[in-house]
C-alpha angles and dihedrals in degrees: 000000000000101000094194091054091047092052089048090053091050091050090049090052091049091050094060112111099217145353093273091057092045091049090051090049090052090047087057097045104033133056118233088254092053091049090049090050091052091047090051091049089055091051090051091051091049091052092046092050092049090056090202099122139042117255089249091054090049091051092049094047095046094039094234133123120272086239090066091052091048092049090052091048092050092049091051090053089060095049124100119254088244092059092045090054091047090052093048092051097044104036095047092064095048111113113247093024 
């Protein structure tokens, strides 16, 4: 991955003034399939953070492979406690999650 381009993308996202502008930016840069994939990844993370279901139940409920749930779980294990807390606070209030 081109790290300089990735950092530039992150800075661009941070420079957006509101969620409408950020959504428009993502409409420009991401295909509908990529946006759906990101949305699904967020739903997987929410379920994993809740720790209320087995990974198999999560996969069945979200209609994704168990491998996607496991990948999300493995990524969460590598995240800092500070990021985990941030995710718990910010994903729990997202409508539809």
